N, C-alpha and C positions, 0 to 999 in steps of 0.2 A: 632303898638299895644303893650300893655304891657304884660309882662310875668305873668302867673297866680301865680308864686311863686316869692317872693321878694328875689333877689340875695344877698341882704345885710345880710341875716340870714344864719345860718349854714345849711348844708345839712341834719343834723340829725333832726332838728325841723323847717321846713319851715313855713313861714307866707304867707298865700294866700292873694291876693289883696282884698280890700273891695268889688269890683265888683264881683269877683268870690265867695267870702263869701256870698254875698247877693243872687246870683244865686243858690248857693248850698243850702242855707236855704229855698228858695222858692221851689226848686226841692224836698228837703226832706219832706217838709210839704205836697206838692201835691202827692208825691209818697205814703205816708201813707194814705192819704185820698182816693186815687184811689184804693189802695190795700184793704182797709176796705170796700169800696163801692162794689168792685168786689166780695168780700166774701159774703156780704149781698145779692147781686144780685144772686149769685149762690146757696147759702145755705139757703136763706130765701125766697126771692121773686119768684124764679123759682119753688121751691117745692110747694109754696102756689098756684101758677098759675096752674101747671100741675098735682099736686097730690090733691090739695084742691079745685080746680076749683074756685079760687079767684084771679083774675088778678089785683086787686087794688094795691098791693105792687109793682108788676112788672111795672104797668103803671107809677109809680112815680120813682122807683129806676132805671129802665132801661134808660130812657132819662137823668136822673141826672148823672148816671155813664158815659154815652156817652159824656155829656158836660164836666164833670170833666176830662175825658180821653183826650179831646182836650186841656184842660188847662195843663195837665201833659205833653203832647207832646210839647207844647210851652215852658214849664219850662225845659224839657230835651234838647230841641234845644238851648235855651238860654245858659244853662250851657255848652253844647257841643261846642258852638261857642266861649265862653269865655276861655275854656281850650284847645281848638283846637283839639278835638277828630276827629278821622277819621270818614268817613261816615258809615262804618261798625259798629264801636263802638256806634255811635249815634243811629243807627237803632236797635241794640241789647238792648240798654237802653230803647228806645221807646217801643219796643215790650214787655219789662218786665211788663208793665202795663196791658197786656192782659192775663197773665197767673197767676192763683191764687198763692199767696204767693211770687211770683217772684219779685214784685215791692219792697217788704221789703228787700229781699236779695240784689237786685241791689242797693237800697239806701244805705245799710250798706257798700257794696263794694266800691261804688263811694265815699262815705264820708271818709272811711278809706284811700282810695288811695289819695284823695286830702288833707287830714289833717295829715297823719302819715308818709309821705315819709321821 
């Protein structure tokens, strides 16, 4: 397997491989989408269902968020495999999609770690 960082570049500004760059881009996109969908689910759809007695938004947003979370898990797993994260690290990043606002934080931290070493 290839290293996620090109050894030909200096340690101050590494270049990640195209495969890692692609996985990181996919992860970043789905992390934002899942984060936004979770916020919509919690702050729009659920209040409409439980406070407004209108389950329509929940019936759409709930399953959509569930499907997108599975895509998020696949993206996180793909990135973890390419950069050789430990199982614990991969689980923490995967769980970030279940806590409001945490997927945004995890995405920034992962991106910074992989691009700013």
